[in-house]
ChimeraX commands (.cxc) that place a marker at each C-alpha (Angstrom):
marker #1 position -9.90,-25.89,-44.25 radius 0.5
marker #1 position -9.24,-22.13,-43.91 radius 0.5
marker #1 position -8.23,-20.19,-47.01 radius 0.5
marker #1 position -4.24,-20.74,-45.97 radius 0.5
marker #1 position -4.47,-24.21,-45.28 radius 0.5
marker #1 position -5.43,-24.80,-48.52 radius 0.5
marker #1 position -2.91,-22.10,-49.88 radius 0.5
marker #1 position -0.28,-24.64,-48.35 radius 0.5
marker #1 position -1.80,-27.74,-49.50 radius 0.5
marker #1 position -1.78,-26.43,-53.03 radius 0.5
marker #1 position 1.29,-24.62,-53.54 radius 0.5
marker #1 position 2.62,-28.04,-51.92 radius 0.5
marker #1 position 1.17,-30.25,-55.00 radius 0.5
marker #1 position 2.64,-27.82,-57.48 radius 0.5
marker #1 position 6.01,-28.05,-55.79 radius 0.5
marker #1 position 5.89,-32.00,-56.19 radius 0.5
marker #1 position 4.27,-32.12,-59.68 radius 0.5
marker #1 position 7.23,-29.74,-60.59 radius 0.5
marker #1 position 9.51,-32.00,-59.32 radius 0.5
marker #1 position 8.42,-34.73,-60.51 radius 0.5
marker #1 position 7.87,-33.31,-63.75 radius 0.5
marker #1 position 11.78,-32.34,-63.38 radius 0.5
marker #1 position 12.85,-35.82,-63.11 radius 0.5
marker #1 position 10.79,-37.17,-66.60 radius 0.5
marker #1 position 13.00,-34.29,-68.38 radius 0.5
marker #1 position 16.28,-34.16,-69.77 radius 0.5
marker #1 position 19.15,-31.87,-70.35 radius 0.5
marker #1 position 19.66,-31.20,-74.06 radius 0.5
marker #1 position 22.56,-29.19,-75.15 radius 0.5
marker #1 position 23.59,-27.11,-78.17 radius 0.5
marker #1 position 24.21,-29.86,-80.88 radius 0.5
marker #1 position 20.84,-31.37,-80.29 radius 0.5
marker #1 position 18.82,-27.83,-80.51 radius 0.5
marker #1 position 20.53,-27.72,-83.80 radius 0.5
marker #1 position 19.92,-30.81,-85.25 radius 0.5
marker #1 position 16.33,-30.99,-83.64 radius 0.5
marker #1 position 15.78,-27.03,-85.10 radius 0.5
marker #1 position 18.05,-27.09,-88.50 radius 0.5
marker #1 position 19.02,-23.96,-87.34 radius 0.5
marker #1 position 22.62,-22.56,-86.30 radius 0.5
marker #1 position 24.06,-22.32,-82.31 radius 0.5
marker #1 position 25.31,-18.83,-83.30 radius 0.5
marker #1 position 21.61,-17.82,-84.33 radius 0.5
marker #1 position 20.39,-19.41,-81.39 radius 0.5
marker #1 position 22.82,-17.54,-79.30 radius 0.5
marker #1 position 21.46,-14.70,-80.47 radius 0.5
marker #1 position 18.21,-15.22,-79.27 radius 0.5
marker #1 position 18.96,-15.75,-76.22 radius 0.5
marker #1 position 20.91,-12.17,-76.08 radius 0.5
marker #1 position 17.63,-11.13,-77.62 radius 0.5
marker #1 position 15.41,-13.03,-74.69 radius 0.5
marker #1 position 13.65,-14.83,-77.78 radius 0.5
marker #1 position 15.20,-18.19,-76.36 radius 0.5
marker #1 position 15.77,-20.09,-73.05 radius 0.5
marker #1 position 18.66,-18.99,-71.31 radius 0.5
marker #1 position 20.80,-22.13,-70.63 radius 0.5
marker #1 position 21.68,-23.84,-67.48 radius 0.5
marker #1 position 25.01,-24.15,-66.64 radius 0.5
marker #1 position 27.03,-26.67,-64.91 radius 0.5
marker #1 position 30.51,-25.57,-64.85 radius 0.5
marker #1 position 31.20,-23.95,-68.37 radius 0.5
marker #1 position 28.72,-26.08,-70.05 radius 0.5
marker #1 position 25.38,-24.97,-70.94 radius 0.5
marker #1 position 22.28,-27.32,-71.63 radius 0.5
marker #1 position 18.82,-26.55,-72.04 radius 0.5
marker #1 position 15.37,-28.69,-70.33 radius 0.5
marker #1 position 14.56,-30.17,-73.66 radius 0.5
marker #1 position 10.80,-29.70,-72.89 radius 0.5
marker #1 position 11.67,-25.98,-72.53 radius 0.5
marker #1 position 13.09,-26.11,-76.39 radius 0.5
marker #1 position 10.18,-28.53,-77.46 radius 0.5
marker #1 position 7.95,-25.29,-76.01 radius 0.5
marker #1 position 9.60,-22.82,-77.45 radius 0.5
marker #1 position 9.17,-24.92,-81.10 radius 0.5
marker #1 position 5.45,-25.81,-80.86 radius 0.5
marker #1 position 4.97,-21.84,-79.65 radius 0.5
marker #1 position 6.48,-20.98,-83.31 radius 0.5
marker #1 position 4.40,-23.71,-85.20 radius 0.5
marker #1 position 1.29,-22.30,-83.29 radius 0.5
marker #1 position 2.19,-18.68,-84.41 radius 0.5
marker #1 position 2.90,-19.88,-88.09 radius 0.5
marker #1 position -0.41,-21.81,-88.14 radius 0.5
marker #1 position -2.42,-19.10,-86.93 radius 0.5
marker #1 position -2.13,-16.66,-89.85 radius 0.5
marker link #1:1,2 radius 0.2
marker link #1:2,3 radius 0.2
marker link #1:3,4 radius 0.2
marker link #1:4,5 radius 0.2
marker link #1:5,6 radius 0.2
marker link #1:6,7 radius 0.2
marker link #1:7,8 radius 0.2
marker link #1:8,9 radius 0.2
marker link #1:9,10 radius 0.2
marker link #1:10,11 radius 0.2
marker link #1:11,12 radius 0.2
marker link #1:12,13 radius 0.2
marker link #1:13,14 radius 0.2
marker link #1:14,15 radius 0.2
marker link #1:15,16 radius 0.2
marker link #1:16,17 radius 0.2
marker link #1:17,18 radius 0.2
marker link #1:18,19 radius 0.2
marker link #1:19,20 radius 0.2
marker link #1:20,21 radius 0.2
marker link #1:21,22 radius 0.2
marker link #1:22,23 radius 0.2
marker link #1:23,24 radius 0.2
marker link #1:24,25 radius 0.2
marker link #1:25,26 radius 0.2
marker link #1:26,27 radius 0.2
marker link #1:27,28 radius 0.2
marker link #1:28,29 radius 0.2
marker link #1:29,30 radius 0.2
marker link #1:30,31 radius 0.2
marker link #1:31,32 radius 0.2
marker link #1:32,33 radius 0.2
marker link #1:33,34 radius 0.2
marker link #1:34,35 radius 0.2
marker link #1:35,36 radius 0.2
marker link #1:36,37 radius 0.2
marker link #1:37,38 radius 0.2
marker link #1:38,39 radius 0.2
marker link #1:39,40 radius 0.2
marker link #1:40,41 radius 0.2
marker link #1:41,42 radius 0.2
marker link #1:42,43 radius 0.2
marker link #1:43,44 radius 0.2
marker link #1:44,45 radius 0.2
marker link #1:45,46 radius 0.2
marker link #1:46,47 radius 0.2
marker link #1:47,48 radius 0.2
marker link #1:48,49 radius 0.2
marker link #1:49,50 radius 0.2
marker link #1:50,51 radius 0.2
marker link #1:51,52 radius 0.2
marker link #1:52,53 radius 0.2
marker link #1:53,54 radius 0.2
marker link #1:54,55 radius 0.2
marker link #1:55,56 radius 0.2
marker link #1:56,57 radius 0.2
marker link #1:57,58 radius 0.2
marker link #1:58,59 radius 0.2
marker link #1:59,60 radius 0.2
marker link #1:60,61 radius 0.2
marker link #1:61,62 radius 0.2
marker link #1:62,63 radius 0.2
marker link #1:63,64 radius 0.2
marker link #1:64,65 radius 0.2
marker link #1:65,66 radius 0.2
marker link #1:66,67 radius 0.2
marker link #1:67,68 radius 0.2
marker link #1:68,69 radius 0.2
marker link #1:69,70 radius 0.2
marker link #1:70,71 radius 0.2
marker link #1:71,72 radius 0.2
marker link #1:72,73 radius 0.2
marker link #1:73,74 radius 0.2
marker link #1:74,75 radius 0.2
marker link #1:75,76 radius 0.2
marker link #1:76,77 radius 0.2
marker link #1:77,78 radius 0.2
marker link #1:78,79 radius 0.2
marker link #1:79,80 radius 0.2
marker link #1:80,81 radius 0.2
marker link #1:81,82 radius 0.2
marker link #1:82,83 radius 0.2
marker link #1:83,84 radius 0.2
view
């Protein structure tokens, strides 16, 4: 198999994985995020403006975040705190 065909297959597998994993994920709102972290919505919106927290996915006027992205963001902060 040539390199281009292999790359196309690899890309197709990656896209299928991303699609499947997205189906297993869920969208959460700011209420969930503030309850999960104990931090305020105002603080999070400031972090979004500064590029320090994932931007929301907009559904009309509603803002939602992928739960996996929120969990990953928290885990990175835990890992940084433990690395000191």
